[in-house]
matplotlib code that plots the C-alpha trace (Angstrom):
import matplotlib.pyplot as plt

x = [-13.4, -11.5, -11.4, -9.9, -7.1, -6.1, -5.7, -3.6, -1.6, 0.9, 0.5, 1.5, 5.3, 8.3, 6.8, 3.6, 6.1, 7.9, 4.6, 3.6, 7.0, 6.0, 2.4, 3.7, 6.4, 4.0, 1.5, 4.8, 5.8, 2.4, 2.2, 5.6, 5.8, 2.2, 2.7, 6.5, 6.7, 3.9, 5.5, 8.7, 7.2, 4.2, 6.0, 9.8, 9.3, 11.4, 10.2, 8.7, 11.8, 14.1, 12.1, 12.2, 15.8, 16.5, 14.4, 16.4, 19.9, 18.6, 17.9, 21.2, 23.3, 21.5, 22.1, 26.0, 25.3, 23.5, 26.4, 28.6, 25.4, 24.4, 27.9, 27.6, 24.2, 26.1, 29.1, 27.2, 23.7, 20.7, 18.5, 20.6, 21.6, 18.0, 16.8, 19.9, 18.9, 15.0, 16.7, 18.6, 15.5, 13.8, 16.9, 16.7, 12.8, 13.4, 16.2, 13.9, 11.6, 14.6, 15.5, 14.7, 16.9, 17.6, 20.9, 19.4, 16.7, 19.3, 21.2, 18.0, 16.6, 20.1, 20.2, 16.5, 17.0, 20.2, 18.3, 15.4, 17.1, 19.6, 17.0, 15.4, 18.8, 19.2, 15.7, 15.8, 18.8, 16.7, 13.6, 15.8, 17.5, 14.3, 12.1, 14.5, 14.6, 10.8, 9.2, 11.1, 9.2, 5.8, 6.7, 7.7, 4.5, 2.7, 4.8, 4.1, 0.6, 0.3, 2.5, 0.5, -2.6, -1.3, 0.6, -2.8, -4.7, -1.9, -2.1, -5.7, -5.0, -2.1, -4.6, -6.4, -3.0, -2.5, -6.2, -5.4, -2.1, -0.7, 3.0, 2.2, -0.1, 2.8, 5.5, 3.2, 3.6, 7.6, 7.1, 4.6, 6.8, 9.9, 7.9, 6.7, 10.4, 11.5, 8.7, 9.6, 13.3, 12.0, 9.9, 12.8, 14.8, 12.1, 12.6, 14.9, 18.4, 20.2, 24.0, 26.3, 29.1, 32.8, 35.1, 37.5, 35.0, 35.4, 36.8, 33.5, 32.1, 33.8, 31.6, 33.7, 32.7, 29.0, 29.9, 32.3, 29.3, 28.6, 25.8, 23.9, 24.6, 22.9, 19.9, 19.5, 19.6, 16.9, 14.8, 14.8, 13.3, 9.7, 9.9, 9.2, 5.9, 4.4, 6.0, 4.3, 0.8, 1.5, 2.9, 2.6, -1.0, -2.5, -0.5, -1.5, -5.2, -5.5, -3.5, -4.2, -7.7, -11.3, -11.7, -13.0, -10.2, -11.1, -10.3, -6.7, -7.0, -9.3, -6.7, -4.4, -7.1, -7.7, -3.9, -3.8, -6.6, -5.3, -1.7, -3.3, -5.6, -3.5, 0.1, 0.4, -1.9, 0.1, 3.5, 3.1, 5.5, 8.5, 10.3, 12.5, 14.4, 12.6, 9.4, 10.7, 12.1, 8.7, 6.9, 9.4, 8.6, 4.9, 5.6, 7.4, 4.7, 1.8, 3.7, 4.3, 0.4, -0.4, 1.6, 0.3, -3.2, -2.8, -1.5, -5.0, -7.0, -5.9, -8.3, -11.2, -14.6, -14.1, -16.2, -14.6, -11.1, -11.9, -12.6, -9.7, -7.5, -9.0, -8.2, -4.4, -4.5, -5.4, -2.7, 0.1, -0.7, -0.7, 2.8, 3.8, 2.4, 4.3, 7.3, 7.8, 7.5, 10.1, 12.4, 12.2, 12.6, 15.8, 17.2, 17.0, 17.6, 20.5, 22.6, 24.8, 23.0, 26.0, 26.0, 22.3, 23.0, 25.6, 24.0, 20.9, 22.7, 23.9, 20.3, 19.0, 21.3, 18.8, 16.6, 18.7, 17.0, 13.6, 14.5, 16.8, 15.2, 12.1, 9.7, 11.3, 11.1, 7.4, 6.1, 8.3, 8.4, 4.6, 3.8, 6.3, 5.9, 2.3, 1.3, 4.7, 6.3, 3.9, 5.3, 8.7, 7.8, 6.5, 9.5, 11.6, 9.6, 10.1, 13.6, 13.7, 11.9, 14.4, 17.3, 15.8, 15.9, 19.7, 20.5, 19.0, 20.6, 23.9, 23.7, 22.4, 25.3, 27.9, 26.7, 28.9, 27.9, 27.4, 30.3, 28.0, 24.2, 22.1, 21.4, 17.9, 16.4, 14.0, 10.4, 8.1, 5.4, 1.8, -1.0]
y = [11.9, 14.1, 17.1, 14.5, 13.0, 16.6, 17.4, 14.1, 14.4, 16.9, 18.0, 15.7, 15.3, 14.0, 15.0, 12.7, 9.9, 10.3, 10.2, 7.0, 5.3, 6.3, 4.7, 1.5, 1.3, 2.0, -0.8, -3.1, -1.8, -2.0, -5.7, -6.7, -4.4, -5.6, -9.0, -9.8, -9.5, -12.1, -14.4, -14.9, -15.3, -17.7, -19.6, -19.2, -19.9, -16.5, -14.9, -11.5, -10.3, -11.5, -10.1, -6.8, -6.9, -7.7, -4.4, -2.3, -3.8, -3.0, 0.5, 1.2, -0.3, 1.6, 5.1, 5.3, 4.5, 7.6, 9.8, 7.5, 6.4, 10.0, 10.8, 8.2, 9.8, 13.1, 11.8, 9.2, 10.7, 10.0, 8.5, 5.4, 5.2, 5.1, 2.7, 0.5, 0.5, -0.4, -3.6, -4.1, -4.1, -6.6, -9.1, -8.8, -9.5, -12.6, -13.6, -13.3, -15.9, -18.5, -17.2, -20.1, -18.8, -16.2, -15.4, -15.6, -13.3, -10.7, -11.0, -10.2, -7.7, -5.7, -5.7, -4.8, -1.9, -0.7, -0.6, 0.9, 3.8, 4.5, 4.6, 7.5, 9.4, 8.8, 9.6, 12.9, 13.9, 12.8, 14.9, 18.1, 17.2, 16.7, 19.1, 22.1, 24.4, 25.6, 22.4, 19.9, 20.6, 20.5, 17.2, 15.7, 16.7, 14.9, 11.9, 11.4, 12.1, 9.3, 6.9, 7.2, 6.2, 3.4, 2.1, 1.9, 0.0, -2.3, -3.1, -3.7, -6.5, -7.8, -8.4, -10.9, -12.9, -12.7, -14.0, -17.0, -18.1, -20.1, -20.0, -19.5, -16.6, -14.9, -15.6, -13.7, -10.7, -10.9, -11.8, -9.1, -6.3, -7.5, -7.4, -3.8, -2.8, -4.1, -2.0, 1.0, 0.8, 0.7, 3.9, 6.0, 5.2, 6.9, 10.0, 12.7, 12.3, 14.3, 14.5, 13.7, 16.0, 15.5, 14.3, 17.0, 20.2, 20.7, 19.4, 19.9, 16.9, 14.5, 12.8, 14.0, 17.7, 17.1, 15.3, 18.2, 20.6, 21.1, 23.5, 21.6, 18.3, 20.0, 21.1, 17.6, 16.3, 18.9, 18.4, 14.6, 15.2, 16.0, 12.4, 11.0, 12.6, 10.0, 7.1, 8.6, 8.7, 5.0, 3.5, 5.5, 6.9, 3.4, 1.7, 4.6, 4.6, 0.6, 0.6, 4.1, 5.3, 4.4, 5.3, 2.5, 0.0, 0.1, 3.7, 3.0, 1.7, 4.7, 7.2, 6.0, 6.4, 9.8, 10.4, 8.6, 10.5, 13.9, 13.2, 12.3, 15.2, 18.0, 17.3, 19.1, 22.1, 22.7, 22.4, 25.3, 27.8, 25.2, 25.9, 28.5, 28.6, 31.0, 29.4, 25.9, 27.2, 29.0, 25.6, 23.6, 26.1, 25.5, 21.7, 21.6, 23.7, 21.6, 18.3, 19.7, 20.8, 17.0, 15.4, 18.0, 17.2, 13.4, 13.9, 14.7, 11.7, 9.1, 10.8, 11.7, 9.3, 7.1, 9.3, 12.5, 10.7, 9.3, 12.9, 14.3, 11.7, 12.4, 15.9, 14.9, 12.6, 15.5, 17.9, 15.0, 14.8, 18.5, 18.2, 15.2, 17.0, 20.4, 18.5, 16.8, 19.8, 21.7, 18.9, 18.9, 22.7, 22.7, 19.6, 21.0, 24.7, 24.6, 22.0, 22.9, 22.2, 20.4, 17.8, 17.3, 13.4, 13.4, 16.4, 14.5, 11.5, 13.6, 14.9, 11.5, 10.7, 13.0, 10.2, 8.2, 9.3, 8.6, 5.3, 3.9, 5.2, 6.4, 3.5, 2.6, 6.3, 6.7, 3.7, 3.2, 6.7, 7.4, 3.9, 3.8, 7.6, 8.3, 11.9, 12.8, 10.9, 12.7, 16.0, 15.0, 14.3, 17.9, 19.2, 17.6, 19.1, 22.5, 22.0, 21.4, 24.4, 26.3, 24.7, 24.9, 28.5, 29.1, 25.9, 27.1, 30.7, 29.2, 27.1, 30.1, 32.1, 29.5, 28.4, 28.9, 30.8, 28.3, 28.3, 27.3, 27.8, 24.8, 22.7, 22.4, 19.5, 20.9, 20.1, 18.9, 21.3, 20.0, 22.2]
z = [-25.8, -28.4, -25.8, -23.4, -25.4, -26.4, -22.9, -22.0, -25.5, -26.7, -30.6, -33.2, -33.5, -31.9, -28.5, -29.0, -30.0, -26.6, -25.0, -26.9, -25.8, -22.3, -22.6, -24.1, -21.3, -18.3, -19.7, -19.4, -16.1, -14.5, -15.4, -14.1, -10.9, -9.6, -10.6, -10.4, -6.6, -6.1, -8.7, -6.9, -3.8, -4.7, -7.6, -6.9, -3.3, -2.3, 1.1, 0.8, 2.7, 0.1, -2.7, -0.8, -0.3, -4.0, -5.0, -2.5, -3.6, -7.3, -6.4, -4.5, -7.1, -10.0, -8.5, -9.2, -12.8, -13.7, -14.1, -16.3, -18.3, -18.9, -20.1, -22.6, -23.8, -24.1, -25.9, -28.4, -28.3, -26.1, -28.7, -29.3, -25.7, -24.4, -27.0, -26.2, -22.3, -23.3, -24.9, -21.7, -19.7, -22.2, -21.8, -18.0, -18.2, -20.2, -17.7, -15.0, -16.2, -15.6, -12.2, -9.6, -6.7, -4.5, -6.1, -9.7, -8.6, -7.2, -10.2, -12.4, -9.9, -10.3, -14.1, -14.5, -11.9, -13.6, -16.8, -15.6, -13.4, -16.2, -18.9, -17.0, -17.0, -20.7, -21.5, -19.7, -22.0, -25.2, -23.9, -23.7, -27.0, -29.0, -27.3, -26.6, -23.6, -24.4, -24.3, -22.2, -19.0, -20.5, -22.3, -18.9, -17.6, -20.2, -20.0, -16.3, -16.9, -19.4, -17.2, -14.4, -16.3, -18.4, -15.0, -13.1, -16.1, -16.3, -12.4, -12.8, -15.7, -13.4, -10.7, -13.0, -13.3, -9.7, -9.2, -11.7, -9.9, -12.7, -13.5, -17.3, -16.4, -14.3, -17.0, -19.5, -17.6, -18.2, -21.6, -22.2, -20.7, -22.4, -25.8, -24.9, -24.1, -27.7, -29.0, -27.1, -28.3, -31.8, -31.2, -29.8, -33.1, -35.0, -33.0, -34.7, -34.0, -31.3, -32.4, -29.2, -28.5, -29.6, -26.7, -27.7, -27.5, -23.7, -20.7, -18.7, -20.6, -18.4, -16.0, -13.1, -13.8, -13.0, -9.7, -8.7, -9.0, -5.6, -5.7, -8.3, -6.1, -3.3, -5.2, -6.3, -2.7, -1.6, -4.5, -3.7, -0.4, -2.0, -3.4, 0.2, -0.2, -2.5, -0.2, 2.8, 0.7, -0.6, 2.5, 5.4, 5.3, 4.5, 7.6, 9.7, 8.8, 9.4, 12.7, 14.4, 13.1, 12.9, 9.1, 7.1, 6.2, 2.3, 2.2, 1.9, -1.7, -2.6, -1.5, -4.3, -6.8, -5.8, -6.4, -9.7, -11.1, -10.0, -11.4, -14.8, -15.2, -13.6, -14.0, -17.3, -16.2, -12.9, -14.4, -16.5, -14.4, -14.0, -17.1, -15.6, -12.6, -10.7, -11.5, -10.7, -7.3, -6.5, -7.2, -4.9, -2.0, -2.4, -2.7, 0.7, 2.4, 1.1, 2.3, 5.6, 5.8, 4.7, 7.4, 9.9, 8.9, 9.3, 12.8, 14.2, 12.7, 15.4, 17.8, 15.4, 14.7, 11.9, 9.4, 10.3, 10.1, 6.8, 5.4, 6.9, 5.5, 1.9, 2.3, 3.5, 0.3, -1.9, -0.3, -0.7, -4.5, -5.0, -3.3, -5.6, -8.8, -7.9, -6.7, -9.7, -11.9, -10.0, -10.1, -14.1, -14.0, -11.6, -13.2, -16.7, -16.3, -13.8, -16.2, -18.9, -22.3, -23.5, -20.5, -19.9, -19.8, -17.0, -14.9, -15.0, -13.6, -10.7, -10.2, -10.0, -6.7, -5.1, -5.4, -2.6, 0.5, -0.7, -2.3, 0.4, 3.6, 2.5, 3.1, 6.5, 7.4, 6.6, 8.2, 11.3, 12.4, 12.8, 14.0, 16.8, 17.9, 16.9, 16.3, 17.2, 14.3, 12.0, 13.4, 12.9, 8.9, 9.1, 10.4, 7.7, 4.9, 6.6, 6.9, 3.3, 2.5, 4.6, 2.5, -0.9, -1.6, -0.7, -2.5, -5.8, -5.4, -5.1, -7.8, -10.2, -9.1, -9.9, -13.3, -16.1, -19.3, -22.2, -24.6, -27.4, -28.1, -27.4, -30.6, -31.3, -33.4, -36.2, -35.3, -38.2, -39.1, -38.9, -40.2]

ax = plt.figure().add_subplot(projection="3d")
ax.plot(x, y, z, "-o")
ax.set_aspect("equal")
plt.show()
């Protein structure tokens, strides 16, 4: 057990405290995300379409907030900004318990989504400020590994609440997540303070500077295509399995278990080379190749016997998961290394806009195209990832050529020694 914990946790210090924040947040998120949608359908009386629309609207509205929130984190310091957004999420969760109409649900979903997505941006700047250039990618890998494990455990617990089906049990999910967010906010404030930057220090700290960085913006959009891969595995593959193959239906759930276990135990190890631009770019190339191969693999399963189709789908799930692990590591490296040290917040907000395609069009793309076009649909998804592969290298090289040398060295927060 001690050896296992050593693999899942960084060394004692600020990094481990950040991972603890992630663990607590993942438990709260797993409870709410799994049970929240069911609550609004079964208890409040909304339709599944209304719930889905609310989540889509929340995602769309949250994307433009990343840059201004990132600028605030740069200006006033990411620690307080991240803690404040965690408290904002807690307020939205409390309000969700009193939402009894579609309009109220939309407002709550928008507020929750804004706090959630903006919190990711501010937390990225906090990780960079606390861990410095040498440790931020590795810590991001630790955080993602722990988040997946905590989220999965909380989702199982939420299943018990769904089975109970009472209003009080569902509301406990909201209260539990709200309490978790308050606790997380307090834990953030125990981290070393990352100083903000004076307004007069440089013109480039204005939010518009990051938005005008076209090469960086292009890298963000290409990198975001990799995030369609997890959506393919979570939505496209299960629906294809059930409607177009003879594989056992229960396999759809087991594929996600394979995914979760791989991310928990392999994310840190496979992110080692992503702390430089060249290393991250190489991982991105591997990512798109693996995702293309995974889609091409699924193509043949519609004509195979049940047991063989099941085995091939498991292999495809493994490929999709490797693509997810390498894709996230590449995103961290490119997001941090190509951004100015003094503007990690606002550039992180710009990089988050690359999620737009996966967030808005991804679910429809991965479910509708294979369903209507069959094997041809999977070949089109293969072509999408190959196109991203072709665009990724030139985009990264352009961003590297246009980077402005740092006017000041990156400030580092002293790390406590543990002997």
